[in-house]
C-alpha positions as CSV (number, residue, x, y, z in Angstrom):
1,M,-36.0,7.1,6.4
2,V,-32.8,8.3,8.1
3,L,-30.5,10.1,5.6
4,F,-27.6,11.2,7.9
5,F,-26.3,8.9,10.6
6,G,-27.3,5.3,9.9
7,R,-28.6,6.1,6.4
8,P,-29.1,3.2,4.0
9,K,-26.2,2.5,1.8
10,R,-28.4,2.6,-1.3
11,C,-29.2,6.3,-0.5
12,L,-25.5,7.1,-1.0
13,L,-24.9,5.1,-4.1
14,G,-28.1,5.7,-5.9
15,T,-30.8,3.1,-6.8
16,P,-29.3,-0.3,-7.8
17,R,-30.2,-1.5,-11.2
18,S,-32.1,-4.5,-9.7
19,E,-34.4,-2.1,-7.8
20,V,-35.3,0.1,-10.8
21,P,-39.0,-0.4,-11.5
22,E,-39.7,-2.7,-14.4
23,G,-41.6,0.1,-16.2
24,E,-38.6,2.4,-16.2
25,K,-36.3,-0.4,-17.5
26,R,-38.5,-0.6,-20.6
27,G,-38.8,3.1,-21.1
28,R,-42.4,3.4,-19.8
29,T,-43.4,5.8,-17.0
30,S,-43.9,4.4,-13.6
31,T,-45.8,5.7,-10.6
32,V,-43.0,4.3,-8.3
33,E,-40.8,7.2,-7.1
34,R,-37.0,6.7,-7.3
35,L,-35.1,7.0,-4.0
36,P,-33.0,10.2,-3.8
37,C,-29.3,9.9,-4.2
38,Y,-27.0,11.5,-1.5
39,H,-23.2,12.0,-1.3
40,S,-21.7,11.9,2.1
41,L,-19.2,14.7,3.0
42,T,-17.6,16.0,6.2
43,Y,-19.2,19.3,7.3
44,V,-16.8,22.3,7.1
45,R,-18.3,25.5,8.2
46,G,-18.3,28.2,5.5
47,M,-17.7,25.7,2.7
48,A,-20.3,23.1,3.2
49,E,-23.2,25.2,1.8
50,R,-21.2,26.2,-1.3
51,V,-20.3,22.5,-2.0
52,R,-24.0,21.5,-1.6
53,R,-25.1,24.1,-4.1
54,M,-22.4,23.0,-6.6
55,V,-23.4,19.3,-6.2
56,R,-27.0,20.1,-6.6
57,S,-26.5,22.1,-9.8
58,E,-23.8,20.0,-11.4
59,L,-24.8,16.4,-10.4
60,G,-28.4,16.8,-9.6
61,T,-28.0,15.0,-6.3
62,D,-27.9,16.2,-2.7
63,V,-25.3,16.1,0.1
64,A,-25.6,14.4,3.5
65,F,-23.1,16.0,5.9
66,S,-21.3,14.2,8.7
67,M,-19.4,15.6,11.6
68,F,-15.6,15.6,11.7
69,S,-15.5,14.8,15.4
70,K,-17.1,11.5,16.4
71,C,-18.8,10.9,19.7
72,R,-15.9,8.7,20.9
73,S,-13.5,11.6,20.7
74,L,-15.4,13.2,23.6
75,F,-14.6,10.4,26.0
76,S,-11.3,9.6,27.6
77,K,-9.7,6.2,26.9
78,V,-10.5,4.1,29.9
79,K,-8.8,0.9,28.7
80,D,-5.3,0.3,29.9
81,P,-2.7,0.2,27.0
82,V,-1.6,-3.2,26.0
83,E,2.1,-3.9,26.7
84,S,4.2,-4.1,23.6
85,D,5.3,-7.7,24.2
86,L,1.7,-8.8,24.6
87,R,0.6,-7.4,21.2
88,S,-0.1,-9.6,18.2
89,C,-0.5,-9.3,14.5
90,V,2.3,-6.8,14.3
91,V,5.2,-5.7,12.1
92,Y,8.3,-5.3,14.4
93,N,11.8,-4.1,14.4
94,I,14.8,-5.6,16.3
95,P,18.0,-3.6,16.3
96,C,21.4,-5.3,16.1
97,G,23.7,-4.8,19.1
98,G,26.9,-5.0,17.0
99,C,26.1,-2.6,14.1
100,D,23.5,0.0,12.9
101,K,21.4,-2.6,11.1
102,S,18.1,-4.1,12.3
103,Y,15.7,-6.9,11.4
104,I,12.1,-6.2,10.4
105,G,9.6,-9.0,10.7
106,T,5.9,-9.8,11.1
107,T,4.0,-12.2,13.3
108,K,0.5,-13.0,14.4
109,Q,1.8,-14.4,17.7
110,Y,2.5,-12.3,20.8
111,V,5.6,-10.3,20.3
112,K,7.3,-11.9,23.3
113,E,6.8,-15.4,21.9
114,R,8.3,-14.4,18.5
115,I,11.3,-12.8,20.2
116,K,11.9,-16.0,22.2
117,Q,12.0,-17.9,18.9
118,H,14.4,-15.4,17.4
119,A,16.7,-15.6,20.5
120,R,16.6,-19.4,20.4
121,D,17.4,-19.5,16.6
122,S,20.3,-17.1,16.9
123,R,21.9,-18.9,19.8
124,P,25.1,-21.0,18.9
125,P,25.3,-23.4,17.3
126,I,23.0,-21.9,14.7
127,K,21.4,-24.4,12.3
128,E,21.5,-23.8,8.6
129,E,18.1,-25.3,7.8
130,G,15.3,-22.8,7.8
131,I,17.5,-20.0,9.0
132,T,16.0,-16.6,9.2
133,A,17.8,-13.4,8.0
134,L,18.2,-12.4,11.7
135,A,20.0,-15.7,12.6
136,A,22.0,-15.6,9.4
137,H,23.4,-12.1,10.4
138,S,24.3,-13.4,13.8
139,K,26.0,-16.5,12.3
140,E,28.0,-14.4,9.8
141,T,29.1,-11.6,12.1
142,G,28.8,-12.9,15.6
143,H,26.6,-10.0,16.5
144,Q,23.8,-10.3,19.1
145,F,20.5,-8.5,18.6
146,R,19.0,-6.3,21.3
147,F,15.7,-8.1,21.8
148,D,14.8,-5.9,24.7
149,D,14.7,-2.9,22.4
150,T,12.2,-4.4,20.0
151,T,9.7,-1.8,18.6
152,I,6.4,-2.2,16.9
153,L,6.2,-0.5,13.5
154,D,2.6,-1.4,12.4
155,V,-0.4,-3.4,13.5
156,H,-2.9,-5.2,11.2
157,K,-5.0,-8.3,11.6
158,H,-5.2,-9.2,7.9
159,H,-2.2,-11.4,7.0
160,G,-1.8,-10.2,3.4
161,K,-1.9,-6.5,4.3
162,R,0.5,-7.1,7.2
163,K,3.0,-8.7,4.8
164,M,2.6,-5.7,2.5
165,L,3.4,-3.4,5.5
166,E,6.4,-5.5,6.3
167,S,7.7,-5.2,2.7
168,L,7.2,-1.4,2.7
169,H,9.1,-1.0,5.9
170,I,11.9,-3.2,4.6
171,Q,12.1,-1.3,1.3
172,E,12.1,2.0,3.1
173,N,15.1,1.0,5.2
174,I,16.7,-1.4,2.6
175,N,20.3,-0.3,3.3
176,N,19.9,-0.6,7.1
177,V,18.2,-4.0,7.5
178,T,19.5,-7.6,7.6
179,N,16.5,-8.8,5.7
180,R,17.0,-10.6,2.4
181,R,16.2,-8.9,-0.9
182,S,13.7,-11.6,-1.6
183,D,11.5,-10.2,1.2
184,V,10.7,-7.3,-1.1
185,A,10.8,-9.1,-4.5
186,N,7.0,-9.0,-4.9
187,L,6.7,-5.3,-4.0
188,S,5.5,-3.2,-6.9
189,T,8.0,-0.7,-8.4
190,V,5.4,2.0,-7.9
191,Y,5.7,1.6,-4.1
192,S,9.5,1.5,-4.4
193,A,9.5,4.8,-6.3
194,L,7.1,6.5,-3.8
195,L,9.2,5.3,-0.9
196,H,12.4,6.6,-2.6
197,L,10.7,10.0,-3.2
198,H,9.5,10.1,0.4
199,A,13.0,9.3,1.7
200,R,14.4,12.2,-0.4
201,K,11.9,14.6,0.9
202,K,12.5,13.5,4.5
203,K,16.3,13.9,4.0
204,K,15.9,17.4,2.5
205,R,13.5,18.4,5.3
206,R,16.1,17.3,8.0
207,S,18.8,19.1,6.1
208,D,16.8,22.3,6.0
209,E,15.9,22.0,9.7
210,S,19.6,21.5,10.7
211,R,20.6,24.5,8.5
212,N,18.0,26.7,10.1
213,T,19.0,25.6,13.6
214,G,22.7,26.5,12.8
215,N,21.6,30.0,11.6
216,V,19.8,30.7,14.8
């Protein structure tokens, strides 16, 4: 039985209840030997052996170490990078050409196809029905968005997780986006608090860096 790479999942999680011999369930001794339980940890030289001794003594189980560097890290990337406008399942950012705000959205289409739709929707006369926040900003201010400067913020194939990423990016830049507040209405206040704390730390770090640069 292989216990390191390609090891069975049950060796890491212990013996499932359904696989415990019937004799052990009823408190009787059984001749069937239980499978050993292993915990998977990344190998760190100088620390791994101590961790193994602690796990053995405290938990009564053993440790199966894995390498930090995978085989694929040894090979160069031979595939050509996909152009931004040909990527799909993304969260994207489109800056406004008339102010410092931007629009954050998500799509499962190719980015270039979604940009074409935004450009068509924001072209006068702009319809009221089903209007996006991007088109509404153009209608209210007369600003044109810089579609050629669209950037990709995140990529995820799962629709629900991609929508969550979109909400997080909107909330993080809530004062600099044209998106509606309803776009983050379902976002947990926990995430909002964490993003606010992250923004404060980022602002403080930039302030410290600029102060240190001025003192040089």
